C-alpha positions in Angstrom: 0.0 0.0 -0.1 1.5 3.3 -1.0 1.4 6.2 1.4 -1.3 8.8 0.6 0.0 12.4 0.1 -3.5 14.0 -0.6 -7.1 12.6 -0.6 -10.3 14.4 -1.4 -13.9 13.1 -1.8 -16.5 15.1 -3.7 -20.2 14.6 -3.5 -23.1 15.2 -5.9 -25.2 17.2 -3.5 -22.6 19.9 -3.2 -22.9 21.0 -6.8 -24.4 24.5 -6.2 -26.0 24.9 -9.6 -27.9 21.7 -9.4 -28.9 22.3 -5.7 -30.2 25.8 -6.8 -32.3 24.3 -9.7 -33.8 21.6 -7.3 -34.6 24.2 -4.7 -36.2 26.7 -7.2 -38.3 23.7 -8.6 -39.4 22.8 -5.0 -40.3 26.4 -4.3 -42.4 26.5 -7.4 -44.2 23.3 -6.2 -45.0 24.8 -2.8 -46.3 28.0 -4.6 -48.4 25.8 -6.7 -49.6 24.0 -3.7 -50.5 27.2 -1.9 -52.3 28.6 -4.9 -54.4 25.4 -5.1 -55.4 25.7 -1.5 -56.2 29.4 -2.0 -57.8 29.6 -5.5 -58.8 33.2 -5.5 -57.6 35.5 -8.2 -54.6 37.8 -7.1 -54.3 41.3 -8.5 -50.9 42.7 -8.2 -50.1 46.1 -9.8 -47.9 44.5 -12.4 -49.5 41.1 -13.1 -52.8 39.3 -12.7 -52.9 35.7 -11.4 -56.3 34.0 -12.2 -58.1 31.4 -10.4 -56.5 28.0 -10.0 -57.6 25.7 -12.9 -59.0 22.3 -12.4 -59.4 20.0 -9.4 -58.0 21.1 -6.0 -56.5 17.6 -5.5 -53.5 18.6 -7.8 -52.2 20.8 -5.1 -51.4 17.8 -2.9 -49.3 16.3 -5.8 -47.3 19.5 -5.9 -46.7 19.5 -2.2 -45.5 15.9 -2.3 -43.2 16.6 -5.3 -41.8 19.6 -3.3 -41.0 17.4 -0.4 -39.5 14.7 -2.7 -37.3 17.3 -4.3 -35.9 18.5 -0.9 -35.4 14.8 0.3 -33.6 14.2 -3.0 -31.3 17.2 -2.4 -30.5 16.0 1.1 -29.9 12.4 0.0 -27.5 13.7 -2.8 -25.3 15.2 -0.1 -24.1 11.6 0.8 -23.8 10.3 -2.7 -20.0 10.3 -3.7 -19.1 11.4 -7.1 -15.4 11.0 -7.2 -12.4 10.5 -5.0 -8.9 12.1 -5.8 -5.9 10.4 -4.3 -2.3 11.5 -4.8 0.3 8.8 -3.9 4.1 8.5 -4.5 3.7 7.2 -8.0 0.8 9.3 -9.4 -2.7 10.5 -9.2 -5.7 8.1 -8.9 -9.2 9.3 -9.7 -12.0 7.0 -8.7 -15.7 7.3 -9.9 -18.7 6.2 -8.0 -18.7 2.7 -9.6 -15.9 0.4 -8.9 -14.9 0.0 -12.5 -14.4 3.7 -13.0 -10.7 4.4 -12.2 -8.1 6.6 -13.9 -4.5 6.5 -13.0 -2.1 9.3 -14.1 1.5 8.2 -13.3 4.0 11.0 -12.4 6.4 9.7 -14.9 4.1 10.7 -17.8 3.3 14.2 -16.3 5.1 17.2 -17.9 3.4 20.1 -15.9 0.6 21.0 -13.6 -1.1 24.4 -13.1 -4.0 25.8 -11.2 -6.7 27.3 -13.4 -9.9 29.2 -12.7 -12.9 28.4 -14.9 -16.0 30.6 -15.4 -18.8 29.6 -13.1 -21.7 28.5 -15.3 -24.9 26.7 -14.8 -23.8 24.3 -17.6 -20.8 22.9 -15.5 -22.4 19.6 -14.6 -20.6 16.9 -12.7 -18.5 14.8 -15.1 -16.0 11.9 -14.7 -13.6 11.2 -17.5 -15.3 13.4 -20.1 -13.2 13.8 -23.3 -14.0 17.2 -25.0 -11.9 19.6 -26.9 -8.6 17.6 -26.4 -9.1 17.7 -22.6 -10.2 15.0 -20.1 -12.3 16.5 -17.4 -13.1 15.3 -13.8 -15.4 17.9 -12.2 -18.0 18.0 -9.4 -18.4 21.7 -8.6 -16.5 24.8 -8.0 -14.5 27.2 -10.3 -11.0 25.9 -9.6 -9.2 23.1 -11.4 -5.7 21.6 -11.8 -4.7 21.2 -15.3 -2.1 18.3 -15.9 -0.2 18.0 -19.1 1.1 14.7 -20.1 4.0 13.7 -22.3 1.6 12.1 -24.7 -0.2 15.4 -25.2 -3.2 14.5 -23.1 -4.5 17.3 -20.8 -6.3 16.4 -17.6 -8.6 18.9 -15.8 -9.2 17.8 -12.2 -11.7 19.9 -10.3 -11.0 20.3 -6.5 -12.4 22.3 -3.6 -8.9 22.1 -2.1 -7.0 23.1 -5.3 -4.3 25.1 -3.5 -3.4 22.1 -1.3 -3.6 19.7 -4.3 -1.4 22.0 -6.3 1.2 22.2 -3.6 1.3 18.4 -3.2 1.7 18.0 -7.1 4.5 20.7 -7.2 6.5 19.0 -4.5 6.0 15.5 -6.2 6.9 16.8 -9.6 9.9 18.7 -8.6 11.3 15.5 -6.9 10.3 13.4 -9.9 11.9 15.7 -12.4 14.9 16.5 -10.3 15.8 12.9 -9.8 
């Protein structure tokens, strides 16, 4: 067993953009439930909201759906997405399924640098996604470590502790290239 220099676990539920989308959808469900329980028209100076259409039993469905979305958001806080481990010989990225494992040996690494990406609602959690000549491993956040390999491959590894990860990689790469 190799000594571990750095270890980080990332979870699906911590992706802020997905969490915000689920919370907005659950708020919509609770508003629809309230509207079904109080079906009177509402006049606001800017908009006019009419009476609730249809059967009042649909409101209960919205209420249950809102609760399910909140329960899903809480459950996703405990669902692991990926694990990053730095050992003496390289970087090991493990996905949520046992067969999903990527190893990047230090002997094939040319350089590593910390980069900042634009926050976007389209940055979804990915593991081993090959796009535009890069291989991405990302859960959430706006900082990544970009690792260039001797074979021309570029790995982008997202991390919430990117400064600590970069320091470990710099130390390991300097001893690997210095030897």
